[in-house]
C-alpha positions in Angstrom: -40.9 -24.4 6.8 -42.4 -23.0 3.7 -40.7 -24.2 0.6 -38.0 -21.8 -0.6 -38.7 -21.9 -4.3 -41.6 -19.4 -4.5 -39.6 -16.7 -2.7 -36.7 -15.5 -4.8 -33.5 -14.3 -3.2 -34.0 -10.8 -4.7 -37.5 -10.7 -3.3 -36.2 -11.7 0.1 -33.5 -9.0 0.2 -36.0 -6.3 -1.0 -38.4 -7.2 1.8 -35.9 -7.5 4.5 -33.2 -4.9 3.7 -34.1 -2.8 6.8 -33.8 -5.9 9.0 -30.4 -7.3 7.9 -27.3 -5.2 8.5 -24.9 -5.1 5.5 -22.0 -6.1 7.8 -23.8 -9.0 9.4 -25.4 -10.8 6.4 -23.7 -14.1 6.8 -23.0 -15.0 10.4 -23.6 -18.6 9.9 -22.5 -19.1 6.2 -20.5 -22.2 6.4 -16.9 -22.1 4.9 -17.3 -25.6 3.6 -20.3 -24.6 1.6 -18.5 -21.9 -0.5 -17.5 -22.8 -4.0 -14.1 -21.1 -3.5 -10.6 -22.5 -3.9 -9.8 -24.7 -0.9 -7.2 -23.4 1.5 -3.5 -24.2 0.8 -4.2 -24.7 -3.0 -3.0 -22.5 -5.8 -5.5 -20.0 -7.1 -7.9 -21.3 -9.7 -8.5 -18.4 -12.2 -12.2 -19.1 -12.1 -12.6 -19.0 -8.3 -12.8 -16.0 -6.0 -12.3 -16.1 -2.2 -9.9 -15.1 0.4 -8.8 -18.5 1.7 -5.0 -18.7 2.0 -3.2 -20.0 -1.1 0.2 -21.7 -1.6 2.6 -20.1 -4.0 4.1 -21.9 -6.9 7.7 -21.1 -5.9 7.7 -20.6 -2.2 8.6 -17.1 -1.3 10.1 -15.2 1.6 7.4 -12.6 2.1 4.0 -13.4 3.5 2.6 -9.8 4.0 3.3 -6.3 2.9 2.9 -2.8 4.4 3.2 0.1 1.9 3.9 3.6 3.3 2.9 5.5 0.2 4.2 9.1 0.2 2.0 11.0 -2.3 3.5 14.0 -4.0 7.1 13.0 -4.7 9.6 13.2 -1.8 12.7 15.1 -2.7 15.3 12.3 -3.0 18.2 14.8 -3.3 17.3 16.3 0.0 16.6 13.0 1.8 18.4 9.9 0.5 20.7 10.8 -2.4 23.4 13.3 -1.5 25.0 15.2 -4.5 28.2 17.0 -3.6 28.5 18.3 -7.2 25.0 19.8 -7.0 26.0 21.5 -3.7 29.2 22.8 -5.2 27.6 24.3 -8.3 24.4 25.5 -6.5 23.2 28.7 -8.2 24.8 28.0 -11.6 22.7 27.3 -14.7 22.1 23.6 -15.4 23.3 22.6 -18.8 21.1 19.5 -19.2 17.6 19.3 -20.7 14.7 19.7 -18.2 11.1 18.9 -18.5 9.1 21.3 -16.4 5.6 20.8 -15.2 5.1 24.5 -14.3 7.0 26.5 -16.9 5.9 29.9 -15.6 7.7 29.2 -12.3 10.6 27.3 -13.9 14.3 28.0 -13.5 17.5 26.3 -14.6 19.4 27.4 -11.5 20.9 24.5 -9.7 19.7 24.2 -6.1 22.0 22.4 -3.7 20.3 20.7 -0.7 20.0 23.0 2.3 20.5 20.0 4.6 23.5 18.0 5.7 24.0 14.3 5.1 25.7 11.9 7.4 26.6 8.2 7.1 24.9 5.8 9.5 25.1 2.2 10.6 27.5 -0.6 9.7 26.5 -0.1 6.1 27.5 3.6 6.1 24.3 4.6 4.3 24.0 8.3 4.0 20.8 10.1 5.0 19.7 13.6 5.5 19.6 15.3 8.8 15.8 15.5 8.2 15.6 11.8 8.9 17.2 11.2 12.3 15.0 8.1 12.9 15.6 6.6 9.5 19.3 6.5 10.5 18.4 3.8 13.1 17.2 1.3 10.5 19.6 1.8 7.6 21.1 -1.7 8.1 17.7 -3.2 7.6 16.9 -1.2 4.5 17.5 -1.6 0.8 17.7 1.9 -0.6 16.9 2.1 -4.3 18.3 5.3 -5.8 17.4 4.6 -9.4 13.6 4.4 -9.5 12.1 6.0 -12.5 8.7 6.3 -14.3 9.8 8.7 -17.0 6.6 10.6 -16.4 6.4 13.8 -14.5 2.7 13.9 -13.7 1.4 12.7 -10.3 -1.5 10.5 -11.4 0.1 8.7 -14.3 3.2 8.0 -12.1 0.9 6.8 -9.2 -0.9 4.5 -11.6 2.4 3.2 -12.9 3.7 2.5 -9.4 0.5 1.1 -8.0 -1.2 -0.7 -10.9 1.5 -1.3 -13.5 0.2 1.0 -16.2 0.1 4.8 -16.6 -3.7 4.7 -17.1 -6.5 4.4 -14.6 -8.9 1.5 -14.2 -6.6 -1.4 -13.3 -6.4 -3.3 -10.0 -4.0 -2.0 -7.4 -1.0 -3.9 -6.1 -2.9 -4.9 -3.0 -5.7 -6.4 -5.2 -3.2 -8.5 -7.1 -1.6 -9.8 -3.9 -4.9 -10.7 -2.3 -6.2 -12.3 -5.5 -3.0 -14.4 -5.7 -2.5 -15.2 -2.0 -5.9 -14.9 -0.3 -5.6 -14.0 3.4 -4.2 -15.8 6.4 -7.0 -14.4 8.6 -10.5 -15.3 7.7 -11.8 -12.8 10.2 -10.3 -9.6 8.8 -10.0 -8.1 5.3 -7.1 -9.1 3.2 -6.3 -5.6 1.9 -6.7 -2.7 4.4 -6.3 1.0 3.6 -5.4 3.5 6.4 -6.3 7.0 5.2 -5.2 10.3 6.6 -7.6 12.5 8.7 -6.7 15.4 6.5 -8.4 13.7 3.6 -7.9 11.2 0.8 -4.7 11.2 -1.3 -4.8 12.7 -4.8 -6.9 10.5 -7.1 -8.9 9.3 -4.1 -10.4 5.8 -4.0 -8.8 4.7 -7.3 -5.6 4.2 -5.3 -7.1 1.1 -3.8 -9.4 0.0 -6.6 -10.0 -3.6 -7.6 -10.3 -2.5 -11.2 -11.8 -5.3 -13.2 -11.3 -7.8 -10.5 -14.3 -8.7 -8.3 -15.0 -6.3 -5.4 -13.7 -8.9 -2.9 -10.2 -7.7 -3.8 -10.8 -4.0 -3.3 -9.1 -2.3 -0.4 -11.2 -2.0 2.8 -10.9 1.5 4.2 -10.4 2.0 7.9 -11.5 5.5 8.7 -8.9 8.0 9.9 -10.9 8.6 13.2 -12.8 6.5 15.6 -14.9 4.6 14.9 -12.5 3.4 12.2 -15.1 1.0 10.7 -18.8 2.0 10.9 -21.7 -0.3 11.5 -19.7 -3.2 12.8 -22.6 -4.1 15.2 -26.1 -5.0 14.1 -29.0 -2.9 15.5 -29.8 -4.0 19.1 -33.2 -5.4 18.0 -31.6 -7.7 15.5 -28.7 -9.2 17.5 -28.5 -12.7 18.9 -30.9 -15.4 17.9 -32.9 -13.2 15.5 -29.8 -12.2 13.6 -28.8 -15.9 13.3 -32.2 -16.9 12.1 -32.2 -14.2 9.4 -28.8 -15.1 8.3 -29.5 -18.8 8.4 -32.4 -18.3 6.1 -30.2 -16.1 3.8 -27.6 -18.8 3.7 -30.1 -21.3 2.5 -31.2 -19.0 -0.2 -27.6 -18.4 -1.3 -26.9 -22.1 -1.4 -30.0 -22.8 -3.4 -29.1 -20.0 -5.8 -25.6 -21.4 -6.2 -26.9 -24.8 -6.9 -29.0 -23.4 -9.7 -26.1 -21.3 -11.1 -22.9 -23.2 -10.4 -19.7 -21.3 -11.0 -21.3 -17.8 -10.9 -18.2 -15.8 -9.9 -19.9 -12.6 -8.8 -22.2 -14.5 -6.4 -19.3 -16.5 -5.1 -17.3 -13.4 -4.3 -20.4 -11.7 -2.7 -20.9 -14.6 -0.4 -17.3 -14.5 0.7 -17.6 -10.8 1.4 -20.8 -11.3 3.5 -19.1 -14.0 5.5 -16.1 -11.8 6.1 -18.2 -8.8 7.2 -20.0 -10.9 9.8 -16.7 -12.2 11.3 -15.3 -8.7 11.4 -17.8 -7.8 14.1 -15.4 -9.2 16.7 -12.0 -9.4 15.1 -11.8 -5.8 13.7 -12.6 -4.3 17.1 -9.8 -6.2 18.7 -7.3 -5.4 15.9 -8.0 -1.7 16.0 -7.8 -1.4 19.8 -4.4 -0.1 20.9 -5.3 -0.1 24.6 -3.3 -3.3 25.2 -0.1 -2.0 23.7 2.7 -1.2 26.2 3.7 2.4 27.0 7.1 1.7 25.5 5.6 0.6 22.2 3.4 3.6 22.0 6.4 5.9 22.7 8.4 4.1 20.0 5.8 5.0 17.4 5.6 8.6 18.6 2.1 8.5 20.2 3.4 10.8 22.9 4.1 13.6 20.4 1.2 15.5 18.8 3.3 15.8 15.6 3.7 12.0 15.1 0.7 10.7 17.1 -1.7 10.3 14.2 0.7 8.7 11.7 2.3 6.7 14.4 -1.1 5.3 15.4 -1.7 4.2 11.9 1.7 2.5 11.6 1.0 0.7 14.9 -2.4 -0.4 13.6 -0.7 -1.7 10.4 1.6 -3.9 12.5 -1.3 -5.2 14.5 -3.2 -6.1 11.3 -0.2 -7.9 9.8 0.3 -9.7 13.1 -3.2 -11.0 12.8 -2.9 -12.3 9.3 -3.9 -9.4 7.0 -2.0 -9.7 3.7 -1.6 -6.1 2.6 -1.9 -2.8 4.4 -1.3 0.6 2.7 -1.0 4.0 4.5 -1.6 7.2 2.6 -1.1 10.8 3.4 -3.6 13.5 2.7 -3.5 15.1 -0.8 0.2 15.2 -1.8 2.0 16.8 1.1 5.4 15.9 -0.5 4.7 18.1 -3.5 7.1 20.9 -2.5 6.9 23.4 -5.3 7.6 26.2 -2.9 9.0 26.7 0.5 10.7 23.3 0.5 12.7 24.3 3.6 9.5 24.4 5.6 7.3 21.9 3.8 9.8 19.0 3.5 10.8 19.4 7.1 7.1 19.2 8.2 6.6 16.0 6.1 9.6 14.3 7.7 8.6 15.3 11.2 5.2 13.6 10.7 6.4 10.4 9.1 10.1 9.7 10.0 9.7 8.4 13.5 6.7 6.2 13.0 8.1 4.7 9.8 11.3 3.7 11.5 9.4 2.5 14.5 7.4 0.1 12.2 10.6 -1.6 11.0 12.1 -1.7 14.5 8.9 -3.2 16.0 8.4 -5.8 13.3 12.0 -6.8 13.7 11.7 -7.1 17.5 8.7 -9.3 17.1 10.2 -11.6 14.5 7.9 -10.4 11.8 10.3 -8.5 9.6 11.7 -11.6 7.9 8.3 -12.3 6.3 6.8 -8.8 6.1 7.9 -6.5 3.3 7.9 -2.8 4.2 7.8 -0.2 1.4 8.4 3.5 1.7 8.2 5.8 -1.3 6.2 8.0 -3.6 5.6 8.2 -7.4 8.2 10.7 -8.5 11.1 12.7 -7.1 12.1 16.4 -7.5 14.3 18.3 -9.9 17.8 19.6 -9.0 16.9 23.1 -10.2 15.0 25.8 -8.3 11.3 26.5 -8.8 10.3 30.0 -7.8 14.0 31.0 -7.8 14.8 34.0 -5.7 13.8 34.4 -2.1 14.9 31.4 0.0 11.4 31.0 1.6 9.8 30.6 -1.8 12.3 28.2 -3.3 11.0 24.7 -4.2 11.5 21.9 -6.7 9.4 20.8 -9.6 8.4 17.2 -10.5 11.0 14.6 -11.6 10.0 11.2 -12.9 13.4 10.5 -14.4 15.1 9.4 -11.2 14.1 9.1 -7.5 14.6 7.0 -4.4 12.5 4.5 -2.5 13.3 2.0 0.2 12.3 -1.6 1.1 12.9 -3.6 4.3 12.3 -7.2 5.3 10.5 -9.9 3.4 13.7 -11.3 1.8 15.3 -7.9 0.9 19.0 -7.4 1.6 19.4 -4.8 4.4 22.1 -2.2 4.4 22.2 -2.1 0.6 22.2 0.8 -1.8 21.2 -0.1 -5.3 21.4 2.1 -8.4 22.3 5.7 -8.8 21.2 9.0 -10.4 23.6 11.3 -12.2 25.8 13.8 -10.4 22.9 16.2 -10.1 20.2 13.7 -9.1 18.2 14.3 -12.2 18.2 10.9 -14.0 18.6 7.3 -13.1 21.9 6.2 -14.8 23.1 3.1 -13.0 20.9 0.0 -12.6 17.6 1.8 -13.3 14.5 0.2 -11.8 11.2 0.7 -13.5 7.7 0.2 -12.0 7.5 -3.1 -13.8 10.9 -4.2 -12.4 9.7 -3.2 -8.9 6.5 -5.3 -9.4 8.3 -8.3 -10.8 10.6 -8.2 -7.8 7.8 -7.9 -5.3 5.9 -10.9 -6.8 9.1 -12.9 -6.8 9.5 -12.2 -3.1 6.0 -13.6 -2.6 6.7 -16.7 -4.6 5.3 -15.8 -8.1 6.6 -15.4 -11.6 5.3 -12.1 -12.9 4.7 -13.6 -16.3 2.7 -16.5 -14.9 0.4 -14.7 -12.4 -2.5 -13.8 -14.6 -6.2 -12.8 -14.4 -8.5 -13.5 -17.3 -10.3 -10.3 -18.3 -11.9 -9.2 -21.6 -10.8 -12.4 -23.3 -7.1 -11.8 -22.4 -4.6 -12.8 -19.8 -3.8 -9.7 -17.7 -0.6 -9.3 -15.6 0.5 -6.8 -13.0 3.6 -6.1 -15.1 1.3 -5.5 -18.2 3.6 -7.4 -20.6 6.4 -4.8 -20.2 10.0 -5.8 -20.5 11.2 -6.2 -16.9 13.4 -8.2 -14.6 13.5 -9.4 -11.0 16.2 -7.2 -9.3 18.0 -10.2 -7.7 20.8 -7.9 -6.5 18.7 -6.5 -3.7 17.5 -9.9 -2.4 19.1 -11.6 0.6 
């Protein structure tokens, strides 16, 4: 073979870009040749790979599914009944209110149009809009005292998803995959399942790796088939020819690494190439629902046009976790829960789409013995105000943003089921009992995965960076089993 030295790696890629598929660049890159952290070892801050890592403190959770509900679900219409609000509906609210849309603002109290009932052995109350949630209340910890103290969507989303109310930081999924790697070496560690109606508000920044290497960015599975494009190499390049090309590329990579030991970007790139090649087979199988039983498909609502799409994604999320993916996040299009007007119609539509599949996910994980180690999150970035927006005609009435108090729920992964934690005031406006901040939420999640939030760090710009961003926070031990 001609000596490698005269042909640079860059020159090789420039000359052969049309002949090497980007998702098949490393078919025979050897795992033992990578300069990454060995499997079952704590993360070395200077290494970047997706091999599974042990945690310093054990941990109950091994994977997480986040059902992120963009727009701010109305907690006082879904999870947080307020009899006093109902009793005084139509009266002027005496408290101070921060409105996002002053021109449509009102201080008229707006009692929930829906009835609440208690369910399960725990007696947890839920709205009639959530008939399927009522089936899982004894597996759920309902936090009624979340708050960001910010009314805007994007800053609150950044707070809940990255730890700071500014853009540019790694998402929660990036932190978990950086810390833990992946149990599967054939699938991405962090998968994003988007809505066919479009991306959520703020787009791809929701799953950004920030200043971490691209290896820790969310991998998007498309909303429609084919969910991952270009999994197969072109027909003319498959088989022996593909292996020969990739074998040569592997030699170039190893030679380059030998000349530049510890080059983090190259190390991460090699790991990404290897993963892309392995996905050619594993991703197809993971995303194929044809082997699921009719009963399972019915459980998720695949038999109903209203729930079919979201149910399909929830079922895919379970299949990915089952196959070793670390973090899966589902988004809705835009911010469908942002019910500034016609909340009677809009909120009901949101619930019809998501309630049955969300409950099915918890039930299915539990039936398969996966819920104990899989943390399921359901929630948005803000709640809604107890006063009416567009006060007047019933069909126009809605609710403005409320970052001072709202609800979210967790299930599995070491969380105590059948538990209600925290409370808002008598009108549902502000968190007044055991408030939980985004930093508290993140500290608790990391604890469930076996990490101290103050110790899990990433070196960037000469400083130790943390998911909790140095904010005062605590692990909410009261919600742990």
